[in-house]
C-alpha positions as CSV (number, residue, x, y, z in Angstrom):
1,M,-12.9,-10.6,16.2
2,R,-9.7,-8.5,15.9
3,T,-7.3,-8.5,12.9
4,L,-3.7,-7.8,13.9
5,H,-1.9,-7.9,10.6
6,V,-2.7,-8.4,6.9
7,G,-0.1,-8.2,4.1
8,L,-1.0,-7.6,0.5
9,R,1.2,-7.3,-2.6
10,V,-0.1,-4.8,-5.2
11,Q,1.0,-3.8,-8.7
12,D,-0.1,-0.2,-8.6
13,L,0.6,1.3,-5.1
14,D,-1.0,4.8,-5.9
15,H,-4.2,3.2,-7.2
16,S,-4.4,0.8,-4.2
17,L,-3.8,3.6,-1.7
18,E,-6.6,5.7,-3.4
19,F,-8.9,2.7,-3.1
20,Y,-8.2,1.9,0.5
21,S,-8.4,5.6,1.5
22,H,-12.0,5.6,0.2
23,L,-12.7,2.7,2.5
24,G,-11.4,4.7,5.5
25,Y,-7.8,3.5,5.8
26,D,-5.1,6.1,6.6
27,V,-1.4,5.8,5.8
28,V,0.5,5.7,9.1
29,G,4.0,4.9,7.8
30,A,6.2,3.7,5.0
31,V,9.6,1.9,4.5
32,P,11.8,3.1,1.6
33,A,11.9,0.9,-1.5
34,T,14.6,-1.8,-1.7
35,E,15.4,-4.4,-4.3
36,L,12.7,-6.5,-2.6
37,G,10.0,-3.8,-2.8
38,S,8.5,-1.3,-0.5
39,L,6.2,-1.3,2.6
40,T,3.3,1.0,3.3
41,M,1.4,0.7,6.6
42,L,-2.3,1.5,6.7
43,F,-4.7,1.8,9.7
44,L,-8.4,1.3,9.7
45,A,-10.2,2.7,12.8
46,A,-12.5,0.0,14.3
47,S,-15.1,2.5,15.4
48,T,-15.9,6.2,15.2
49,G,-13.5,8.4,17.2
50,Q,-10.7,5.9,17.5
51,S,-7.4,7.5,16.7
52,S,-4.6,6.1,14.6
53,P,-1.8,4.2,16.4
54,R,0.9,6.8,15.8
């Protein structure tokens, strides 16, 4: 199975990024904050040795 996109809303972005980094996610991009909020993109390698999509 392949997951293409998942969106989550969080209250504490710094705390959430720390949590997901411990799970193996890497930040690959961000969109500046607007009145609607901000967007941070994460990537989780599916297997050892897979590079990020940058």
